[in-house]
C-alpha positions, 0 to 999 in steps of 0.5 A: 507532382509526384514529389508533392503528393509524397511530401503531403502524405509524409506531413499528414502522417507526422501530424497524426502521430504528434497530435494529442491522441498520440500521447499515451499513458500507462494504466492499471485496469480492473476487469470483471472476467465473467463479463468479457465477451466469449470471443475475447475470453481465454479460459486458461490464460489471462494474458491471452484474454487481455491481449485479445482485448488489446487487439480489439482496441487496436482494431477499433482505433483504426480510421479511414484515410483515402479509403484505406484503414490506417492506425490513428495512434500508436498501437495500444501495448499490454504490459502485465496481466493480474489474476490473483489479488485482482482481475485485470491488466496494465497497458499503455493507452492513448486517450481514445484507446481508453475510451474504447476500452471503457465500452468493452464488456467487463470494464470496471476501472482504469487507474493512471500508473504513478511512480512511487517512492519506497519508505524504509525503517530499521524495522526490528528496532523500530517495532520494539522486537528484540532477539532472544526474547519475547515475540521473536523468541517465541516464534523461533525468530519467525522461522518458516515464513516467506517474506516478500519485499518491494525494493529498488534492488539488492546485492545478493552477495551481501552477508545478510543473504547467506544461507548458512544454517537455513532449511530447505526452500519451503515446498509451497514456494511457487516463485522464481529466481529471474535472471537478468543483467549480472543476476543468475539463478545461482545468486539465489539460495535457501535464504534468497529463494526468489527475485524478480524485476518489473520494468515494463510499466516504468519504460512505458511511462518514462522510456528505456532504462539507461543500462549504464546506470541501472542493471536490468535485473533484481541487482542494485546499481546505485551509481554515486552511492557515496551521497547515501553514505552506503557501506564501503562508499565513504572516503575516510581521507575526506570524511575524517573529523567532519560532519557528513551530509547524507541523503536519506532516500535510500538505504538503512538509516542506522547503517548510514550513521555506522558507516560515517563513524567507521570512516572517522566522521564525527556527526551526520546530517540526514537529509530527507527527500521531498516525497517524505514531506513532513514525515517523522520517523524514529531512527537509532544512530551511534553518533550525533545526528540531525534530521533535516525535513523537506518541509517544516515539522510543525505548521501549527500549534495543534497536536495530532489527532486520530485523523493524522496518526490513524490507529497509532504505532503498532506494538507486535508484542501486545498485538499477539496477545490482545485480550479481545479482538473485533473479529470480521469477515470478507462479507462484512466488508462487502456489506459495509460497501453496500451501506455506502451505496456502492454498485455491484460493478464497484464492489467487483473491484474488490473481489474476484467473485460476484456479490449481491447486496442484501435486499431490504436489510438495514445496513448501517455503515457505522456497525462494521465490526471495526475497533474504532468509532466514527459518529457524524452528525449531518446538517448541523444537528446538535441534539440528535443521537447515534448508536453503533454495535460491536462484537468482541471475541475473547482470546485472552483469559478463559474466565475474565471480566472487562469494565468500560472506561470512556474518554468523552469527546467534547460537544457530546455525551456517551452511553455504553451498554453493558458496562461490564463484559464477563467471559467464561471461556475462550472464543466467547463472543459478547456484544455491546452498544455505544450511543452518542448524544449530540449536545453542542458543536465545538469550535472545530468540526470534530472532537475525539475521545476513546473507549477502553475495555479494562481487565486485570491484565488487558487494556483494549482501546478504541478511538472515538471520532465525532464530526459535524457537517 
């Protein structure tokens, strides 16, 4: 009889832990720290505050079995705490534990963690920046700038990390050089001033990292790197005189072609992985190269519009000397959220403080001082009108005039007042209004145009999108 009772107990325990409640996911949780209960809040240490929240969740997830409290699921696990860009933490939770968390004072949202892939470009050439001239020269090659990079790992001995001629580490630097497998503090220097690795979220979602394939540190261990055509991985005997197929998922694409050429290859086929979709990127190569996408580059005969390419390709040289700017503040963005009927709790997701929407204020979403226009005619309205206001600041030439030029979207007419903006000093602000009159809906649900302010030196363009719902 004793044996049967023990066997039954073991079966019950196993059933409890393999049910749906045991399935756990990793979440990024936003919290309003000002509303967390005093018994949980730790004034100095956010990690202790959120550990107290996790302890509370574990306590509340207990259930009674034969009169005794038993853990119904594996305990909730705190991974990281956040307090700079957002207030919150990441944790591994079951469905039941998540429901308990949602009832905790201060809870705002929980977003399931996702594994994302990094996209890389040959940044300097891609952006049109050239050594010894233009923006790079004027900025002293961007000296005294701390650059943060998200990467799958680095090789600190690489020549690009040599610190010869580099000044001392900036006193404002507050980061660390985190030690790990095959990576010590001595690997950092005056150029590679810090490195960290984050693995708890990955392990919580995918299990322990296989340390025979990956270093548990910031150091990269790329395994079979030859398929990526990385430096020093290609066998000249095998490559000479051949066209080489290279995986485009990792490493600099220009360097891949250079490595193939050094190994006496005559051409390269660059294969894009699935997560690139039908993305097109401009990459220079030093030998004949064909890019093969995972999906077709063109699925229709329609040209891309602003909804597809956004604001377009950044031009750093022109961006630092734009002529006019559309200045905007954090408060402007928060008022914009108010115009979209966001609640105070939802707005708290975007700020660590508190913000109250203005009462009895006629806030129109389209009046956000943004360098683009979106006019939306609802309910099939064709003869209505919409009017938005913009304010521009002169940062170009002190005494200057700009005349407006409009590329009118199909199905509407456009009036801009005034048609000329005349400035007499730098920093001066002038406003204008754009009114769009609906005439006849086009064959599609949207049409596009633009508004451009033109002076003797500058062209300041804003896209216009008109939609019918």
